[in-house]
mmCIF file of the N, C-alpha and C atoms, coordinates in Angstrom:
data_MODEL
# 
_entry.id   MODEL 
# 
loop_
_atom_site.group_PDB 
_atom_site.id 
_atom_site.type_symbol 
_atom_site.label_atom_id 
_atom_site.label_alt_id 
_atom_site.label_comp_id 
_atom_site.label_asym_id 
_atom_site.label_entity_id 
_atom_site.label_seq_id 
_atom_site.pdbx_PDB_ins_code 
_atom_site.Cartn_x 
_atom_site.Cartn_y 
_atom_site.Cartn_z 
_atom_site.occupancy 
_atom_site.B_iso_or_equiv 
_atom_site.pdbx_formal_charge 
_atom_site.auth_seq_id 
_atom_site.auth_comp_id 
_atom_site.auth_asym_id 
_atom_site.auth_atom_id 
_atom_site.pdbx_PDB_model_num 
ATOM 1   N N  . MET A 1 1  ? 241.675 136.748 226.705 1.00 0.00 ? 1  MET A N  1 
ATOM 2   C CA . MET A 1 1  ? 241.665 135.826 225.575 1.00 0.00 ? 1  MET A CA 1 
ATOM 3   C C  . MET A 1 1  ? 240.457 134.889 225.705 1.00 0.00 ? 1  MET A C  1 
ATOM 4   N N  . ILE A 1 2  ? 239.708 134.757 224.657 1.00 0.00 ? 2  ILE A N  1 
ATOM 5   C CA . ILE A 1 2  ? 238.515 133.901 224.631 1.00 0.00 ? 2  ILE A CA 1 
ATOM 6   C C  . ILE A 1 2  ? 238.875 132.594 223.949 1.00 0.00 ? 2  ILE A C  1 
ATOM 7   N N  . SER A 1 3  ? 238.438 131.491 224.541 1.00 0.00 ? 3  SER A N  1 
ATOM 8   C CA . SER A 1 3  ? 238.684 130.194 223.910 1.00 0.00 ? 3  SER A CA 1 
ATOM 9   C C  . SER A 1 3  ? 237.498 129.269 224.156 1.00 0.00 ? 3  SER A C  1 
ATOM 10  N N  . VAL A 1 4  ? 237.358 128.285 223.272 1.00 0.00 ? 4  VAL A N  1 
ATOM 11  C CA . VAL A 1 4  ? 236.315 127.274 223.408 1.00 0.00 ? 4  VAL A CA 1 
ATOM 12  C C  . VAL A 1 4  ? 237.015 125.924 223.528 1.00 0.00 ? 4  VAL A C  1 
ATOM 13  N N  . ASP A 1 5  ? 236.700 125.191 224.587 1.00 0.00 ? 5  ASP A N  1 
ATOM 14  C CA . ASP A 1 5  ? 237.254 123.854 224.793 1.00 0.00 ? 5  ASP A CA 1 
ATOM 15  C C  . ASP A 1 5  ? 236.503 122.885 223.884 1.00 0.00 ? 5  ASP A C  1 
ATOM 16  N N  . LYS A 1 6  ? 237.164 122.416 222.835 1.00 0.00 ? 6  LYS A N  1 
ATOM 17  C CA . LYS A 1 6  ? 236.506 121.553 221.856 1.00 0.00 ? 6  LYS A CA 1 
ATOM 18  C C  . LYS A 1 6  ? 236.092 120.208 222.442 1.00 0.00 ? 6  LYS A C  1 
ATOM 19  N N  . GLU A 1 7  ? 236.772 119.777 223.499 1.00 0.00 ? 7  GLU A N  1 
ATOM 20  C CA . GLU A 1 7  ? 236.408 118.517 224.146 1.00 0.00 ? 7  GLU A CA 1 
ATOM 21  C C  . GLU A 1 7  ? 235.072 118.658 224.888 1.00 0.00 ? 7  GLU A C  1 
ATOM 22  N N  . LYS A 1 8  ? 234.863 119.814 225.502 1.00 0.00 ? 8  LYS A N  1 
ATOM 23  C CA . LYS A 1 8  ? 233.624 120.052 226.256 1.00 0.00 ? 8  LYS A CA 1 
ATOM 24  C C  . LYS A 1 8  ? 232.452 120.472 225.371 1.00 0.00 ? 8  LYS A C  1 
ATOM 25  N N  . CYS A 1 9  ? 232.739 121.204 224.294 1.00 0.00 ? 9  CYS A N  1 
ATOM 26  C CA . CYS A 1 9  ? 231.692 121.768 223.444 1.00 0.00 ? 9  CYS A CA 1 
ATOM 27  C C  . CYS A 1 9  ? 230.809 120.661 222.862 1.00 0.00 ? 9  CYS A C  1 
ATOM 28  N N  . ILE A 1 10 ? 229.485 120.861 222.997 1.00 0.00 ? 10 ILE A N  1 
ATOM 29  C CA . ILE A 1 10 ? 228.532 119.889 222.453 1.00 0.00 ? 10 ILE A CA 1 
ATOM 30  C C  . ILE A 1 10 ? 227.883 120.391 221.169 1.00 0.00 ? 10 ILE A C  1 
ATOM 31  N N  . GLY A 1 11 ? 228.292 121.565 220.723 1.00 0.00 ? 11 GLY A N  1 
ATOM 32  C CA . GLY A 1 11 ? 227.795 122.099 219.461 1.00 0.00 ? 11 GLY A CA 1 
ATOM 33  C C  . GLY A 1 11 ? 226.359 122.575 219.482 1.00 0.00 ? 11 GLY A C  1 
ATOM 34  N N  . CYS A 1 12 ? 225.897 123.043 220.627 1.00 0.00 ? 12 CYS A N  1 
ATOM 35  C CA . CYS A 1 12 ? 224.501 123.477 220.740 1.00 0.00 ? 12 CYS A CA 1 
ATOM 36  C C  . CYS A 1 12 ? 224.239 124.806 220.030 1.00 0.00 ? 12 CYS A C  1 
ATOM 37  N N  . GLY A 1 13 ? 225.290 125.623 219.853 1.00 0.00 ? 13 GLY A N  1 
ATOM 38  C CA . GLY A 1 13 ? 225.142 126.896 219.155 1.00 0.00 ? 13 GLY A CA 1 
ATOM 39  C C  . GLY A 1 13 ? 224.617 128.039 219.999 1.00 0.00 ? 13 GLY A C  1 
ATOM 40  N N  . ALA A 1 14 ? 224.494 127.841 221.298 1.00 0.00 ? 14 ALA A N  1 
ATOM 41  C CA . ALA A 1 14 ? 223.977 128.902 222.164 1.00 0.00 ? 14 ALA A CA 1 
ATOM 42  C C  . ALA A 1 14 ? 224.864 130.136 222.120 1.00 0.00 ? 14 ALA A C  1 
ATOM 43  N N  . CYS A 1 15 ? 226.171 129.945 222.114 1.00 0.00 ? 15 CYS A N  1 
ATOM 44  C CA . CYS A 1 15 ? 227.088 131.094 222.092 1.00 0.00 ? 15 CYS A CA 1 
ATOM 45  C C  . CYS A 1 15 ? 226.956 131.879 220.791 1.00 0.00 ? 15 CYS A C  1 
ATOM 46  N N  . VAL A 1 16 ? 226.763 131.170 219.693 1.00 0.00 ? 16 VAL A N  1 
ATOM 47  C CA . VAL A 1 16 ? 226.601 131.835 218.397 1.00 0.00 ? 16 VAL A CA 1 
ATOM 48  C C  . VAL A 1 16 ? 225.304 132.638 218.386 1.00 0.00 ? 16 VAL A C  1 
ATOM 49  N N  . SER A 1 17 ? 224.265 132.092 218.972 1.00 0.00 ? 17 SER A N  1 
ATOM 50  C CA . SER A 1 17 ? 222.982 132.794 218.957 1.00 0.00 ? 17 SER A CA 1 
ATOM 51  C C  . SER A 1 17 ? 223.005 134.081 219.776 1.00 0.00 ? 17 SER A C  1 
ATOM 52  N N  . VAL A 1 18 ? 223.828 134.139 220.831 1.00 0.00 ? 18 VAL A N  1 
ATOM 53  C CA . VAL A 1 18 ? 223.881 135.359 221.643 1.00 0.00 ? 18 VAL A CA 1 
ATOM 54  C C  . VAL A 1 18 ? 225.049 136.271 221.277 1.00 0.00 ? 18 VAL A C  1 
ATOM 55  N N  . CYS A 1 19 ? 226.046 135.744 220.540 1.00 0.00 ? 19 CYS A N  1 
ATOM 56  C CA . CYS A 1 19 ? 227.223 136.554 220.232 1.00 0.00 ? 19 CYS A CA 1 
ATOM 57  C C  . CYS A 1 19 ? 227.840 136.138 218.895 1.00 0.00 ? 19 CYS A C  1 
ATOM 58  N N  . GLU A 1 20 ? 227.090 136.333 217.830 1.00 0.00 ? 20 GLU A N  1 
ATOM 59  C CA . GLU A 1 20 ? 227.554 135.887 216.509 1.00 0.00 ? 20 GLU A CA 1 
ATOM 60  C C  . GLU A 1 20 ? 228.720 136.712 215.968 1.00 0.00 ? 20 GLU A C  1 
ATOM 61  N N  . ASP A 1 21 ? 229.002 137.862 216.569 1.00 0.00 ? 21 ASP A N  1 
ATOM 62  C CA . ASP A 1 21 ? 230.150 138.651 216.139 1.00 0.00 ? 21 ASP A CA 1 
ATOM 63  C C  . ASP A 1 21 ? 231.470 137.983 216.538 1.00 0.00 ? 21 ASP A C  1 
ATOM 64  N N  . VAL A 1 22 ? 231.429 137.142 217.575 1.00 0.00 ? 22 VAL A N  1 
ATOM 65  C CA . VAL A 1 22 ? 232.645 136.531 218.107 1.00 0.00 ? 22 VAL A CA 1 
ATOM 66  C C  . VAL A 1 22 ? 232.718 135.024 217.833 1.00 0.00 ? 22 VAL A C  1 
ATOM 67  N N  . PHE A 1 23 ? 231.581 134.337 217.908 1.00 0.00 ? 23 PHE A N  1 
ATOM 68  C CA . PHE A 1 23 ? 231.578 132.877 217.770 1.00 0.00 ? 23 PHE A CA 1 
ATOM 69  C C  . PHE A 1 23 ? 230.948 132.428 216.461 1.00 0.00 ? 23 PHE A C  1 
ATOM 70  N N  . GLU A 1 24 ? 231.416 131.270 215.972 1.00 0.00 ? 24 GLU A N  1 
ATOM 71  C CA . GLU A 1 24 ? 230.816 130.643 214.797 1.00 0.00 ? 24 GLU A CA 1 
ATOM 72  C C  . GLU A 1 24 ? 230.938 129.128 214.956 1.00 0.00 ? 24 GLU A C  1 
ATOM 73  N N  . MET A 1 25 ? 230.172 128.396 214.173 1.00 0.00 ? 25 MET A N  1 
ATOM 74  C CA . MET A 1 25 ? 230.219 126.941 214.214 1.00 0.00 ? 25 MET A CA 1 
ATOM 75  C C  . MET A 1 25 ? 231.117 126.433 213.097 1.00 0.00 ? 25 MET A C  1 
ATOM 76  N N  . LYS A 1 26 ? 231.989 125.483 213.427 1.00 0.00 ? 26 LYS A N  1 
ATOM 77  C CA . LYS A 1 26 ? 232.839 124.815 212.443 1.00 0.00 ? 26 LYS A CA 1 
ATOM 78  C C  . LYS A 1 26 ? 232.909 123.347 212.806 1.00 0.00 ? 26 LYS A C  1 
ATOM 79  N N  . ASP A 1 27 ? 232.580 122.508 211.847 1.00 0.00 ? 27 ASP A N  1 
ATOM 80  C CA . ASP A 1 27 ? 232.620 121.055 212.058 1.00 0.00 ? 27 ASP A CA 1 
ATOM 81  C C  . ASP A 1 27 ? 231.806 120.629 213.278 1.00 0.00 ? 27 ASP A C  1 
ATOM 82  N N  . GLY A 1 28 ? 230.663 121.292 213.496 1.00 0.00 ? 28 GLY A N  1 
ATOM 83  C CA . GLY A 1 28 ? 229.770 120.910 214.585 1.00 0.00 ? 28 GLY A CA 1 
ATOM 84  C C  . GLY A 1 28 ? 230.171 121.403 215.962 1.00 0.00 ? 28 GLY A C  1 
ATOM 85  N N  . LYS A 1 29 ? 231.186 122.247 216.035 1.00 0.00 ? 29 LYS A N  1 
ATOM 86  C CA . LYS A 1 29 ? 231.648 122.794 217.314 1.00 0.00 ? 29 LYS A CA 1 
ATOM 87  C C  . LYS A 1 29 ? 231.761 124.308 217.206 1.00 0.00 ? 29 LYS A C  1 
ATOM 88  N N  . ALA A 1 30 ? 231.630 124.977 218.333 1.00 0.00 ? 30 ALA A N  1 
ATOM 89  C CA . ALA A 1 30 ? 231.792 126.427 218.355 1.00 0.00 ? 30 ALA A CA 1 
ATOM 90  C C  . ALA A 1 30 ? 233.273 126.773 218.346 1.00 0.00 ? 30 ALA A C  1 
ATOM 91  N N  . VAL A 1 31 ? 233.606 127.847 217.653 1.00 0.00 ? 31 VAL A N  1 
ATOM 92  C CA . VAL A 1 31 ? 234.974 128.372 217.644 1.00 0.00 ? 31 VAL A CA 1 
ATOM 93  C C  . VAL A 1 31 ? 234.908 129.893 217.721 1.00 0.00 ? 31 VAL A C  1 
ATOM 94  N N  . VAL A 1 32 ? 236.003 130.489 218.172 1.00 0.00 ? 32 VAL A N  1 
ATOM 95  C CA . VAL A 1 32 ? 236.115 131.938 218.202 1.00 0.00 ? 32 VAL A CA 1 
ATOM 96  C C  . VAL A 1 32 ? 236.586 132.375 216.817 1.00 0.00 ? 32 VAL A C  1 
ATOM 97  N N  . LYS A 1 33 ? 235.897 133.349 216.242 1.00 0.00 ? 33 LYS A N  1 
ATOM 98  C CA . LYS A 1 33 ? 236.272 133.848 214.919 1.00 0.00 ? 33 LYS A CA 1 
ATOM 99  C C  . LYS A 1 33 ? 237.682 134.423 214.956 1.00 0.00 ? 33 LYS A C  1 
ATOM 100 N N  . LYS A 1 34 ? 238.405 134.268 213.851 1.00 0.00 ? 34 LYS A N  1 
ATOM 101 C CA . LYS A 1 34 ? 239.767 134.805 213.754 1.00 0.00 ? 34 LYS A CA 1 
ATOM 102 C C  . LYS A 1 34 ? 239.771 136.298 214.035 1.00 0.00 ? 34 LYS A C  1 
ATOM 103 N N  . GLY A 1 35 ? 240.721 136.723 214.853 1.00 0.00 ? 35 GLY A N  1 
ATOM 104 C CA . GLY A 1 35 ? 240.866 138.135 215.175 1.00 0.00 ? 35 GLY A CA 1 
ATOM 105 C C  . GLY A 1 35 ? 239.948 138.611 216.291 1.00 0.00 ? 35 GLY A C  1 
ATOM 106 N N  . LYS A 1 36 ? 239.099 137.727 216.811 1.00 0.00 ? 36 LYS A N  1 
ATOM 107 C CA . LYS A 1 36 ? 238.148 138.122 217.860 1.00 0.00 ? 36 LYS A CA 1 
ATOM 108 C C  . LYS A 1 36 ? 238.532 137.571 219.235 1.00 0.00 ? 36 LYS A C  1 
ATOM 109 N N  . GLU A 1 37 ? 239.728 136.975 219.358 1.00 0.00 ? 37 GLU A N  1 
ATOM 110 C CA . GLU A 1 37 ? 240.138 136.319 220.597 1.00 0.00 ? 37 GLU A CA 1 
ATOM 111 C C  . GLU A 1 37 ? 240.224 137.257 221.798 1.00 0.00 ? 37 GLU A C  1 
ATOM 112 N N  . LYS A 1 38 ? 240.419 138.547 221.534 1.00 0.00 ? 38 LYS A N  1 
ATOM 113 C CA . LYS A 1 38 ? 240.568 139.508 222.627 1.00 0.00 ? 38 LYS A CA 1 
ATOM 114 C C  . LYS A 1 38 ? 239.404 140.492 222.700 1.00 0.00 ? 38 LYS A C  1 
ATOM 115 N N  . THR A 1 39 ? 238.304 140.167 222.057 1.00 0.00 ? 39 THR A N  1 
ATOM 116 C CA . THR A 1 39 ? 237.131 141.038 222.037 1.00 0.00 ? 39 THR A CA 1 
ATOM 117 C C  . THR A 1 39 ? 236.529 141.171 223.431 1.00 0.00 ? 39 THR A C  1 
ATOM 118 N N  . LYS A 1 40 ? 236.102 142.370 223.760 1.00 0.00 ? 40 LYS A N  1 
ATOM 119 C CA . LYS A 1 40 ? 235.496 142.614 225.069 1.00 0.00 ? 40 LYS A CA 1 
ATOM 120 C C  . LYS A 1 40 ? 234.022 143.013 224.946 1.00 0.00 ? 40 LYS A C  1 
ATOM 121 N N  . LEU A 1 41 ? 233.328 142.470 223.972 1.00 0.00 ? 41 LEU A N  1 
ATOM 122 C CA . LEU A 1 41 ? 231.912 142.784 223.804 1.00 0.00 ? 41 LEU A CA 1 
ATOM 123 C C  . LEU A 1 41 ? 231.103 142.202 224.970 1.00 0.00 ? 41 LEU A C  1 
ATOM 124 N N  . PRO A 1 42 ? 230.038 142.900 225.391 1.00 0.00 ? 42 PRO A N  1 
ATOM 125 C CA . PRO A 1 42 ? 229.190 142.393 226.478 1.00 0.00 ? 42 PRO A CA 1 
ATOM 126 C C  . PRO A 1 42 ? 228.593 141.017 226.177 1.00 0.00 ? 42 PRO A C  1 
ATOM 127 N N  . CYS A 1 43 ? 228.377 140.719 224.902 1.00 0.00 ? 43 CYS A N  1 
ATOM 128 C CA . CYS A 1 43 ? 227.754 139.440 224.571 1.00 0.00 ? 43 CYS A CA 1 
ATOM 129 C C  . CYS A 1 43 ? 228.670 138.253 224.868 1.00 0.00 ? 43 CYS A C  1 
ATOM 130 N N  . VAL A 1 44 ? 229.985 138.485 224.999 1.00 0.00 ? 44 VAL A N  1 
ATOM 131 C CA . VAL A 1 44 ? 230.900 137.385 225.335 1.00 0.00 ? 44 VAL A CA 1 
ATOM 132 C C  . VAL A 1 44 ? 230.570 136.849 226.723 1.00 0.00 ? 44 VAL A C  1 
ATOM 133 N N  . LYS A 1 45 ? 230.345 137.751 227.664 1.00 0.00 ? 45 LYS A N  1 
ATOM 134 C CA . LYS A 1 45 ? 229.970 137.335 229.032 1.00 0.00 ? 45 LYS A CA 1 
ATOM 135 C C  . LYS A 1 45 ? 228.664 136.551 228.999 1.00 0.00 ? 45 LYS A C  1 
ATOM 136 N N  . GLU A 1 46 ? 227.729 137.014 228.201 1.00 0.00 ? 46 GLU A N  1 
ATOM 137 C CA . GLU A 1 46 ? 226.447 136.325 228.073 1.00 0.00 ? 46 GLU A CA 1 
ATOM 138 C C  . GLU A 1 46 ? 226.642 134.927 227.470 1.00 0.00 ? 46 GLU A C  1 
ATOM 139 N N  . ALA A 1 47 ? 227.533 134.817 226.497 1.00 0.00 ? 47 ALA A N  1 
ATOM 140 C CA . ALA A 1 47 ? 227.810 133.516 225.882 1.00 0.00 ? 47 ALA A CA 1 
ATOM 141 C C  . ALA A 1 47 ? 228.411 132.554 226.899 1.00 0.00 ? 47 ALA A C  1 
ATOM 142 N N  . VAL A 1 48 ? 229.326 133.052 227.731 1.00 0.00 ? 48 VAL A N  1 
ATOM 143 C CA . VAL A 1 48 ? 229.932 132.225 228.780 1.00 0.00 ? 48 VAL A CA 1 
ATOM 144 C C  . VAL A 1 48 ? 228.844 131.697 229.718 1.00 0.00 ? 48 VAL A C  1 
ATOM 145 N N  . GLU A 1 49 ? 227.931 132.580 230.111 1.00 0.00 ? 49 GLU A N  1 
ATOM 146 C CA . GLU A 1 49 ? 226.861 132.201 231.028 1.00 0.00 ? 49 GLU A CA 1 
ATOM 147 C C  . GLU A 1 49 ? 225.831 131.273 230.368 1.00 0.00 ? 49 GLU A C  1 
ATOM 148 N N  . THR A 1 50 ? 225.681 131.380 229.056 1.00 0.00 ? 50 THR A N  1 
ATOM 149 C CA . THR A 1 50 ? 224.685 130.589 228.322 1.00 0.00 ? 50 THR A CA 1 
ATOM 150 C C  . THR A 1 50 ? 225.174 129.174 228.019 1.00 0.00 ? 50 THR A C  1 
ATOM 151 N N  . CYS A 1 51 ? 226.475 128.986 227.922 1.00 0.00 ? 51 CYS A N  1 
ATOM 152 C CA . CYS A 1 51 ? 227.027 127.674 227.544 1.00 0.00 ? 51 CYS A CA 1 
ATOM 153 C C  . CYS A 1 51 ? 226.650 126.622 228.588 1.00 0.00 ? 51 CYS A C  1 
ATOM 154 N N  . PRO A 1 52 ? 225.902 125.580 228.173 1.00 0.00 ? 52 PRO A N  1 
ATOM 155 C CA . PRO A 1 52 ? 225.432 124.582 229.144 1.00 0.00 ? 52 PRO A CA 1 
ATOM 156 C C  . PRO A 1 52 ? 226.529 123.662 229.683 1.00 0.00 ? 52 PRO A C  1 
ATOM 157 N N  . VAL A 1 53 ? 227.674 123.630 229.017 1.00 0.00 ? 53 VAL A N  1 
ATOM 158 C CA . VAL A 1 53 ? 228.749 122.728 229.459 1.00 0.00 ? 53 VAL A CA 1 
ATOM 159 C C  . VAL A 1 53 ? 230.017 123.486 229.875 1.00 0.00 ? 53 VAL A C  1 
ATOM 160 N N  . GLU A 1 54 ? 229.898 124.807 230.014 1.00 0.00 ? 54 GLU A N  1 
ATOM 161 C CA . GLU A 1 54 ? 230.988 125.667 230.460 1.00 0.00 ? 54 GLU A CA 1 
ATOM 162 C C  . GLU A 1 54 ? 232.256 125.466 229.622 1.00 0.00 ? 54 GLU A C  1 
ATOM 163 N N  . ALA A 1 55 ? 232.093 125.453 228.298 1.00 0.00 ? 55 ALA A N  1 
ATOM 164 C CA . ALA A 1 55 ? 233.217 125.226 227.398 1.00 0.00 ? 55 ALA A CA 1 
ATOM 165 C C  . ALA A 1 55 ? 233.948 126.508 227.009 1.00 0.00 ? 55 ALA A C  1 
ATOM 166 N N  . ILE A 1 56 ? 233.379 127.676 227.340 1.00 0.00 ? 56 ILE A N  1 
ATOM 167 C CA . ILE A 1 56 ? 233.984 128.951 226.957 1.00 0.00 ? 56 ILE A CA 1 
ATOM 168 C C  . ILE A 1 56 ? 234.757 129.533 228.126 1.00 0.00 ? 56 ILE A C  1 
ATOM 169 N N  . LYS A 1 57 ? 235.986 129.913 227.854 1.00 0.00 ? 57 LYS A N  1 
ATOM 170 C CA . LYS A 1 57 ? 236.836 130.531 228.877 1.00 0.00 ? 57 LYS A CA 1 
ATOM 171 C C  . LYS A 1 57 ? 237.276 131.905 228.403 1.00 0.00 ? 57 LYS A C  1 
ATOM 172 N N  . VAL A 1 58 ? 237.327 132.857 229.339 1.00 0.00 ? 58 VAL A N  1 
ATOM 173 C CA . VAL A 1 58 ? 237.790 134.205 229.022 1.00 0.00 ? 58 VAL A CA 1 
ATOM 174 C C  . VAL A 1 58 ? 238.978 134.512 229.916 1.00 0.00 ? 58 VAL A C  1 
# 
């Protein structure tokens, strides 16, 4: 299950830039697109590694 901690997220958009199939921006914060919570795309791992504040959990 993929989740974004809204308290930690700074809204930089790095996850969206590397994995737009799974992440999107809403109200200045990253969120996991509906129905994509269990996606196993390689870009999810890259998004986790790219997040500067470690707000993405898998």
